[in-house]
C-alpha positions in Angstrom: 0.0 0.0 0.0 2.8 2.4 0.8 4.4 1.7 -2.5 1.2 2.5 -4.4 0.8 5.7 -2.3 4.3 6.7 -3.3 3.6 6.0 -7.0 0.3 8.0 -6.8 2.0 10.9 -5.1 4.8 10.9 -7.7 2.3 10.8 -10.5 0.4 13.7 -8.9 3.5 15.8 -8.6 4.5 15.1 -12.2 1.0 16.0 -13.4 1.1 19.2 -11.4 4.6 20.1 -12.7 3.5 19.4 -16.3 0.4 21.6 -15.9 2.5 24.4 -14.4 5.0 24.2 -17.3 2.3 24.4 -19.8 0.7 27.4 -18.1 4.1 29.1 -17.8 4.8 28.7 -21.5 1.4 29.9 -22.3 1.8 33.0 -20.2 5.1 33.7 -21.8 3.5 33.4 -25.3 5.5 30.2 -26.1 2.2 28.7 -27.3 0.9 30.6 -30.3 -2.8 31.2 -30.0 -5.3 30.6 -32.7 -5.8 34.4 -32.9 -2.1 35.0 -33.6 -1.7 35.9 -37.2 1.7 34.2 -37.3 0.4 30.7 -36.3 -1.0 28.5 -39.0 -3.9 26.2 -38.7 -1.7 23.1 -38.6 0.4 24.5 -35.7 -2.7 25.3 -33.7 -4.1 21.8 -34.3 -0.8 20.3 -33.1 -0.9 22.2 -29.9 -4.5 21.2 -29.3 -3.5 17.6 -29.8 -0.7 18.0 -27.2 -3.1 19.4 -24.7 -5.5 16.6 -25.3 -2.8 14.1 -24.9 -1.8 15.7 -21.6 -5.3 15.4 -20.3 -5.4 11.8 -21.3 -2.1 11.0 -19.6 -3.2 12.8 -16.5 -6.1 10.5 -16.1 -4.0 7.4 -16.8 -2.6 5.2 -14.1 0.8 5.1 -15.8 1.1 8.4 -17.7 3.7 8.7 -20.5 5.0 12.1 -19.7 8.1 11.6 -21.8 5.9 11.1 -24.9 3.8 14.2 -24.0 7.0 16.2 -23.6 8.3 15.1 -27.0 4.9 16.0 -28.6 5.0 19.4 -26.9 8.5 20.1 -28.1 7.5 19.2 -31.6 4.5 21.5 -31.5 6.5 24.4 -30.0 9.4 24.2 -32.4 7.3 23.5 -35.6 7.2 26.5 -37.9 3.8 27.3 -39.4 3.7 26.5 -43.1 3.0 29.5 -45.2 1.2 28.9 -48.5 3.4 29.9 -51.3 1.8 32.6 -53.4 2.8 33.4 -56.9 3.8 37.1 -57.1 2.3 38.8 -60.1 3.3 42.1 -61.4 0.5 44.6 -61.3 -0.9 45.6 -64.6 0.3 49.0 -65.7 -2.5 51.6 -65.9 -2.5 53.6 -69.1 -2.5 57.3 -68.8 -5.8 58.9 -69.6 -6.1 60.0 -73.1 -6.5 63.7 -73.9 -7.9 64.0 -77.4 -6.5 67.1 -79.1 -6.0 66.9 -82.8 -6.2 68.9 -86.0 -9.4 68.7 -88.1 -8.6 71.4 -90.7 -7.6 68.7 -93.2 -10.8 66.8 -92.9 -13.8 67.2 -95.2 -17.3 67.9 -94.0 -18.3 64.3 -94.4 -15.6 63.1 -91.9 -16.3 65.5 -89.1 -18.9 65.9 -86.4 -19.7 68.9 -84.3 -20.5 68.0 -80.6 -21.1 70.9 -78.2 -19.3 71.2 -74.8 -20.6 73.2 -71.9 -17.8 74.8 -69.8 -18.3 76.5 -66.5 -15.6 78.9 -65.3 -14.7 80.0 -61.8 -17.2 82.8 -61.0 -20.1 81.0 -62.6 -19.7 82.0 -66.2 -21.0 79.3 -68.6 -19.9 79.0 -72.2 -21.2 76.6 -74.9 -18.7 75.9 -77.6 -18.2 73.5 -80.5 -15.6 70.7 -80.3 -15.2 69.9 -83.9 -14.1 66.2 -84.0 -13.4 63.4 -86.5 -16.2 60.9 -86.8 -13.8 58.0 -86.0 -12.2 59.7 -83.0 -13.2 60.8 -79.5 -14.6 64.3 -78.8 -11.8 66.8 -79.6 -11.9 68.2 -76.0 -8.5 70.0 -76.4 -9.7 72.0 -79.4 -13.2 72.5 -77.8 -11.8 74.1 -74.7 -9.6 76.5 -76.6 -12.7 77.6 -78.5 -14.6 78.0 -75.2 -11.8 80.1 -73.8 -11.8 82.3 -76.8 -15.6 82.7 -76.5 -15.2 83.7 -72.8 -12.6 86.3 -73.7 -14.7 87.7 -76.4 -17.7 87.9 -74.1 -15.7 89.8 -71.5 -14.4 92.3 -74.1 -17.9 92.8 -75.4 -19.2 93.6 -71.9 -16.4 96.1 -71.4 -17.1 97.8 -74.7 -13.9 96.6 -76.3 -13.4 94.9 -79.6 -12.0 91.4 -79.1 -8.4 91.0 -80.0 -6.2 88.0 -79.0 -3.4 90.5 -78.2 -5.5 92.3 -75.5 -7.4 89.8 -73.4 -7.9 89.2 -69.7 -6.7 86.0 -68.0 -9.4 83.4 -68.0 -10.2 81.8 -64.6 -10.0 78.1 -63.8 -12.5 75.7 -65.1 -15.0 74.2 -62.6 -17.0 71.9 -64.8 -17.0 70.6 -68.4 -19.5 68.3 -70.1 -20.3 67.2 -73.6 -24.0 67.7 -74.5 -24.0 65.2 -77.3 -22.2 62.2 -75.6 -22.8 63.0 -71.9 -19.1 62.7 -71.1 -18.1 64.6 -68.0 -14.5 65.8 -68.0 -12.4 66.3 -64.9 -12.4 70.0 -64.1 -8.9 70.0 -62.6 -7.4 68.3 -65.6 -9.2 70.7 -67.9 -7.7 73.6 -65.9 -4.2 72.3 -66.0 -4.4 71.4 -69.7 -5.5 74.9 -70.6 -3.0 76.9 -68.6 -1.3 78.4 -71.6 -4.6 79.1 -73.4 -6.1 80.9 -70.4 -3.2 83.3 -70.1 -4.0 86.8 -71.2 -2.8 90.3 -71.3 -4.6 93.1 -69.5 -4.5 96.7 -70.8 -6.3 99.9 -70.4 -5.9 100.7 -74.1 -9.2 100.8 -75.9 -9.0 98.6 -79.0 -10.7 100.2 -82.0 
């Protein structure tokens, strides 16, 4: 009876020591949790198997703590397998097209005449033709230059001046631009940047006759 009591006491102490070791490692983050992004599903399953084996051996009359320790070592030292992913080069995004081309060489049968509506800073709205080729996009570059010229002519007319490209005021930024015929809406900032040179002007107090 004394021998059995000694064996039971030894088994209880070993069980308590093993439990304490597992709790200590868990507290020190030696056991990756399932929530840890660095632990894989297989590593988490291996740790769960070790804990289940520990509980089984704790209930056994002759626990195999050496086997549990080896299993625990394997689970702790195993590196989570990361699925290899094929790295692909992202597709290059083409720069947005800005149609701006000559139409003087085209005959009347090869052109179309869509209208763009341009709103300038200050609320001034100008409608202008954007003469384009039938097989090409709306000639927005040319259309905006025409709209700017219309704006300058309107300002000169209101001031009682005859319009002249040599004596025009600077045209403000564009706040909106849309094509009436196609419904296309053009980015106002891009239109403003693309027309910096065309919107430059010269102010003068000289009356043009």
